[in-house]
Structures are given as C-alpha cells and as structure tokens.
N, C-alpha and C positions, 0 to 999 in steps of 0.2 A: 632576296632571301634574309639578309640579316634583319630587315625590318619585320619578317613575319611573325616572330614571337611577340613582339610589342603589338602588332595589329591584332593578332589573335587575342592577347590578353585584353585589349580594348574592346573587342566584340563580346568577350565573355564577361566583362566587368558588370554590366548591367543586370544580368542573370544571377551573378554571385551576390549582387547587393539587393535583389528582390527579396520580398517577404516568402520565406518558405512555407510550404504547406505543412501542416502538423498532424501526426497520426500518433494518437495517445491510445495505448492498449494497458489496461488496468486490471490486474488479477485481485482476488478476494481472499484474504487468509493465507497468503503464500510465504512460507519461510524462505530466507534468501539461500539457504543450503540445499534447495531443490531445483538446482540448475546443473546440467552436465558439465558445462563449459567452466563453472566455477568450482569444480573438484568433486561432484557427486558422481561417481562411476556406476552407481546403481540405478539411477534414473534416466530416462530417455526423453530428452527435451531438445531434439536437433534444430528446431526452428529458432528457439531462444538462443541457443548456442551460435547461431548464424549471426543474431544480432550482437552478441558478446564478441564474435571475431570480428564484425564489420563496424563496432561502434566503441563507446566508451562506457566503462563500468564504474559506478560508485558503490565501493564495496562496505562502506560505513554509512549507509543511509538509514534513517529512522522515521518513524511515526513518533511524534512527541508524546503521545499518550491519550488518554480519555477521561471524560466526566464520569463515565460509569461502563456497564459491561457491554454495551453495543459500541464497541470501539470502531467500527466501521463508519458510523455517522460523524463523529468528530474529526476522524481521520480525513474524510472527504471533504467536510466544511473547511478544515485547514489548507488541504490542497488547492481548493478552488477560490479561497480568499487570500492565501499567503500569510495568514495569521494564526497564531497559537489559539487553542480552544477556549482559553480564559477570556478571549477578546471577542469571539464571534458566536451568535446562537447557532444551533445545529441547522436551521432552516436558512441561515445566511441573510435573514432579513436586514435590509439596511446597509448591506456590504456588497460592493462590486465584485463579481464573479470573473474567473478566467475567461470563460466563453463569452461573456457579455462584453469585456473589454477587448477582446480578440474581434467581436463582431463590429464594434466601434472603430476598430483598426482596419476594417475593410475585408475581413474574413467571412466566408460562408461557414457557418457552424452547424455541425451535426452531431447528434448524440444518440447512442443506443445502450442497453443493457442497465445496469443497476444504478439507481439514483436515491440515495437514502436520507435525502435531506429536503423533501417536500417538492410537489409539482411547481409551485410559484417560483422558486429559485431555478427549476429547471427551464421554465419558460423563459426566464430572463436571460439564461445561458446558451440556448440553441434557438437556431432558426428552424431547423429541420430535425426530425427524428423518427425512428420507428424501432419497434421492439424495445420499448422502455419499461422497466420494472421499478415502481415506486414502492420499495420496501427493503427489508433487511434480508430475509430469506424465504425460500419457498421449495416445494417439491420441483426439482429441475425439469420434470416432464410436465408440469402443470403450472406454470409462472403466470400471473395474471399480468397482462401487457397493455400498453398504450402506444398510439402513434400520433403524429401531427397530420391533421387533415389539410385539405386544400386552402381551407380557410385559416390555417395557421393555429387552429385550436387543437387541444389534445382530446383524443377520443380512445375508447376502450377498443383493443383489437380483437380479432376472433380467437377463440381458443386454439391452442395447438398442442399436440403431444410431443413434439421435437425437443430435444434436450436444450437446456437453456444456452449453452456455450455455442451450439450450432445455431440457434436462432440470432444470438447477437452477431456472430460471425457472418451470417447471411445478410443481415441488415446492412452491416459495414461494407460487405462486398458489393451488394446493390447499389449503395451510394457511392462508392468508388467507380463502379463500371458506369454509371449514369451521369457522373459529374462532368459537365462541359462548360462551366463558368470560367470567366476570365480572372475571376477572384481567387486568391488562395483559400484553402479550406483548413478548418480545424475540425477532425474527425475523432470523437472520443468514443471508445468502446470500453465499458466497465463490466466485466464478466463477473458472475456469481460463483465462479469456480477458483480454487478447490474448497469453498465453503461447504460446510455440512448442510443437508444431508449428502454424505459423500457416496453417492451411488452412480459411479461412471458406467458406461456401457460395459457389459460382461467381460469383453477381451481385454479391455484395458486394466481391469482389477485382477483378473485371473493370472496374467502375467506376472504381477507382483507377489500375488500369493505363493506362487511356484517359486518365487526367489527366496523365500523366507528371510525378510529383510532383517539386517541387525538392528537392535535397539539403539536409541541415541545414546552418545558417550556419557550424557548426564541423565540417564534414565533413572528414576527412583519409583519405588511403590507408593511413597506418599511424600508430600511436602514436609519439611522438617518442622515448620511452625505455622501458624494462623497467619496468612498475608493479608486476611481481610476480604479476600474474593473467592474463598473455598466452596461456596455453595451457589455460585451463578449457574446459569444454564449449561454453558460449555462445560463445566466440570462434571456435570451429572450425565454426560455421554458415556459414561464408563463406571465400572464398580470401583469401590475403595477397598482394599488397596489395589492399585494398579497392577495387572499381571503382564508378564512377557507376552504370552499369546494374544491377549487383547490388544496390547499396544502394536504388535506386530500386523494384526488385522486393520487396525486403524491407518498404519502406514501404507499398507499395500492400497487400500482404497484412496488414500490421499494421493499417492503417487499416480494411481491411475487417473485420477481427476487431472492431475498436472499433465501427464502425457496426452490425454484427450484434448485439453485446452492448448497444448502446443501444437497439436495436429490443425486445430482451427486458427491459430495464429499463422501457421504455414500457408492456409488458404488465403488469408487476408493479404500476406505479403506478396503471395503470387498474383493476386488481383491487381495489388498496387503496381506491381512490375509491368503487367500487361497494359496499363493505362499509359505508360510512358512518363508517368509523373514522378517516379521514384527516385530520381536524380535530385529533385528539389523539394524532397520530403523529408522533414526530420521526424524519426520514429523515437518515441519515448515508451518504454516497457517498464512499468513499475507494478508494486503491490501495495495495498493499503496499510498492512502491518502483517506480522508473522503469526505462529501458532506454536503451542507447546507440544502436543502429540505425545505424552510421555516424559517429556524432559522435565527434571525437578519435581516428578509426580504430579504435573499438571496436564490438563489437556487443551485448555483454552488460550485466548489471548489477553486474559484480564491480569497481566502481570507485567513486569518491566524488565525482565531477563532479555538477554540478547535475541534468543530465538523467537521472542513475541513482538519486540518492538523494532527490530531490524526488518528491513524490507528491500526487495530488489529495485535497483534502479539503473537502466541502460539507455543512453542516448546514442542514436545513429543517424547520420545525415550529412548535408553540406557543411563543410568546415570542420567536422568532428573528426578527430584522429581515429584510425582503425585499430582495434584489438588492444586498446591502452585501459589502464584501471587507475583509480585514485583511492586512497585510504582517508580522504579528507571527511571530517565530520559534517554530514549533511542531513538535512530534513526533506520529507516529501514536499512541504510547502514551499521549499527553496524553487520549485518548479515554475510557480507563480511568477516571480520576477524573471526568471530565466527565459520562459517562453514569451513573455511579454516583450521583453527586450529583444529577442530574435525576430519578433513581429514588428519592430519599430515602433512599439507602443509603450510609453512610459509607465511604469508602475506606480501606484500612489506612495511615492517616498515618504517615510516617516510614519505611515500608517500601518506598515506590514512588518512581519517578523523574518519573512524569508530573504534569502541572500542570492544573488545572481551566480549561477555555476559556471556560466560559459568561461570566465577568465582561468578555471581550473583546468578545462579540456584544451583551452587555448595556450596553456604554458605560462600564462601571466601572473598566477597567483597558486601557490601549493594548497591552500586552504581557505575557507570562508568564515571560520570560527576556530577559537582555541578549545572550547569546551561545549559541551552538549547535555541538555536537561531533559528529563523524562519524569512522567507523572501519571498517576492513576487514582481517580476518585479522591478520598481523603486519606488512603491507607499507605500510599507509596510515592516517594520521590526519590530521584536518582541524578547524578551528574558524572560524567566521565570526561576524560582528557584522551591524550593519545595513547595512554596505556593503562590508566587505572579507573575504576568504576566504583562508586559508592551508592548503595541503595539504603534509604532510610525508611523504616516502618514506623511511623510515630505512634500509632494506635496500640502497638505491642511493645514499643521501646526495643527495637531490634536494628541494628546495623549490619550491612554486608559490604565488604570491601574485596574486590577482586582485581588481581593482576592479569588483564586480558591479553597481554602479551604472551604470557606463560600458562594461563588458564582460560582460553577462550570459552570453555564450557560452563565457567563460573561455579566450580565445584569447591574451591578452597577458600574459605572465608577468612581474610586476613584482619578483620576488625577485632579489636580486642588486644592485639599483640603489642607489646611494648614498643617496638620500633615502628610501628604504623600510627601511633598516637598523633603526631604532627600532621601526617597526611590526611588522617581522618578529619581532624579540626579544620584544616585548610578546605578540604572538598564540603564539609558541612557549610562553612562560610560560603562556598560557591553556589551550593543549592539555595541559600538564602538570597544571594545576589540575583540568581536567575528569578526566583519568585518575584522580587520586588520590580524586576524588569518586565515581566510578563503581567503582573497584577494577580498573582496567585497568593491568596491569603491562607492557605492551609497550615496550620501550625507543625512545626516539626517535633514538638514535644507536648503531651498532654498531662494534666494533672494526675490522673489515674489511669495508668496502662492497662489494657485488657490482658487478660491470660494469653501467652503465646502458645501454650500447648494445645493440641487439638488431636482427636482421634476420628477419622472420618470413617472408619470400618462399618459397613452397613448402612451408611446414611445416604448414599447416592441411589438416585433411581434415574430411570430413562425417561426423559420428557418427550413429548409429542414433537417430532421435528417437522411434521407435515403441516402445521398449522399455518395457514396462508396469511400474509400481512394484509391488514384492512385499509391501509393508507389510500390506494387507488380507488376503492370503493367509496370511501368518504369523499374523495375529490370529486368523482363523477356524480355524487348526490348533492354538490354544492357545499360540502362541509368546510372546504377552505375559503 
C-alpha cells in the first residue's frame, strides 16, 4: 500500500507530460469589464465565470495597438505570429503562424469564425475548417462563409440566416463531437461578437434595456481634445455630443451580445466535456481588444485608453491553478510562445516579441516585463508600469499621465503638475526605448502641432453597418 502513491504517479506521468489539446475561444471587441466574475454585477456571463473559477485570469492583458482603425486585423496578426504589428504584415506573409507551427508539432488544427488576415494565411494555419468568415464585420444573420472541402481546398458555404455566434459554436461542436484522432487538436473559434452591428436576439437585449444600465464611470459627452481618430467609422455610430440615453442603449445591446456569446460558449464547453477530452484540454478565452462605448466620449477602439486596449485573458486546463489571478503586464501575443511551449514546440526565439506566460501561473515568476507599450497609428503612443501610465499625442502636443492605482478610469490627468515632471520625462524616455526595440519610427514631437480643440457637434452620421466584406468573393474569383 505504501508503494501505491508512487505507482499511481508513474501511471499518470506520461499523460501529464503529453501535449494537451488546445481550445481557443476568441471574442471580438470585448471590454474586460464585461465579465461577471471579474466584478460586473450587471452582466450575465455564467459560462465565462466558470472559466474564471476553474482557471487563471490575467487582469492586465493588452492588445499592443493598431496601424489604423481596423484594430481587429493587427491584433490577430500579432496573436498568430507573436510579433508586434510593426514587424509583421496584416496578411502574415512570410511569417510562421501559431496554427502552422502547432501542425508541425503533430496537432490536428481546426478553425472556425472570423479570420481578418486573408485566406492564404488561414490555409497555412489550419488543416480543417468550417464556418469561416474572411472579413472584418457583416450582418450577423447574413455572414459570407467558407469551409474546407474533402480535397483540402476552401469553398464557399451555402448561405444561412442563423446568427453568427451560433454558426461558429455549431462548427466547433461538430468538430469536437466527431474528432477521433490520436493526435492532440488545436481548435480555434473566433467569434464576431460583440462587434457591431450589435443585434443580439431580442430577448438578450430586452433584459438589459429593462435594467437601465448605469453609464461608465468615465462617460463624457465628447472627448476633451482631438486625439487624431475622431472621425473613424466606429465614432460615427452615434451622435455628437454623446447622450446618456443613447449610450445606455449601446450598452444594453452590447451586454446582450455578450450574454448570447456566453450561452454559445457554454454549449461548446458542454460538448467538450461529453467527449471525455476535457481533462487534457487547455482552454484559452480572450478578446482581440476592448471598446469605448461612451467612455471618454468615444464609442470605438481607436484609442489607447484602458477600456479599449485591455482585453480578457483566461487560461484553464491541466497544470493551471484554479481561481487564481495575476496583475502581470501581458500582451495577447504572449500566447504565441506560451501555447507553443505547452505543445512542446519551440517558438522562434529572437524573432518574436511575446513572452511565455506559463511561469506566471506556475508560480516561477511574478511578471514577464516591467513596462508595457501601446500605440495607435501616428497619433498616440503610451507606456505604463505597475502604477502609472503616460499617453503621448504627438500630432497635437498633448500628454496625459494617469495614476492607475488610484484612478483606473483615467479621469485625472497629472501631466503638467510640477511634482510629476521627473516621472513624465522618465516615461517619455521609456516610450522612446520601446519604439527603438520594436522598430516604430513615429516621432514623439512634430514641428507644427495641429490644433487640439475640436467640436464634433452635428458632424457624426450613421454609416451603413450592413455592407458585407468583399475579401471572400475576391478569393473565390482568384484575386489572391
């Protein structure tokens, strides 16, 4: 009997050392404050809450930024290559992808949902796929879809009026239920929710209309100055100045999208459990970036405030502690070396910007970096440490300095205060160091700054949110 624990451990050892299955669930435009278990008592996300309770949460996780207003595309390029967007083209041509390398490591790779980086990189990344959307946004009940045929080629799928989130969940469930291979799998589902057009099924939005949701703590009718991205598409989804009633409606629809997404995630997790493979499956839940929805007078993600660049990240599975959290400064693209490491596949060291996160949940390291850099176009640059965050707007010569420990909503600008001059100078130097490291040549100062004052009243209009993306049509006509 004394030998039994040792014998039991030896029996289990090969299984514990085996490559885990990987189930990656990816939301689109999800603010990190839209998870019930992370403190939002107004939103219903019971299935994501279960992932939080059973896994490890990274509470300071970020998208590094974007070259332009379609933040989704560079965010995904960074995630799938482990590199800052300055180093990799949006179609990832010439760069190894996460799915590609996992396939070389012996994984069966399956993808469904949004792929905003071109069909050629998708084909390199996945061996199987169904319910694939090559685009940025579309009517959720009329998404142009593709699938992998028996010959391994991509074909246009038959049209369906089912909601996008349900289509992608159905595709993932079908893969999980029918997978019988001996090899581990990497199954990736990139939802188009809660991205606009925010049209959740009626019962999901009505429940939040009835709650009369409170405004964000940092709600403003208008941003206090021109940040360089005031007239992008996202910012034209509402009137200027922002009204309380309109923002509440936006929030109700957004929360409805999230609860509907949570229900579909629950369906996927139930299907995984029924397969008997859950014990050896690492589940990753994340989002590509956040969204403003009234915060700081903005609606979109074309800014580098916390609400727009922070993103959820939860990891659950073998070897991961349950119900634990970390405030380490992390990026989405840290998942690239992290997942490759767990799959026993070496990442291309020296060629990537991501850091392996496994030592954080293993208790071997409290952090993977001391500071974190954010960027948008040529109009915004930022750096933060464990407490303070500096945002530089070079085109209008504006600085913002926030004490995130005491001002997490970024409302009190400390830049310009006499007692903050040294800190501001030090953090400006850190931005310069980050730019050199990542190959970002955007100047932090311009010879002739633009006017910072702007009045948007009456300038916004409602763009057509239903215009389908044409990338998939171009692909099937041989455009790529």
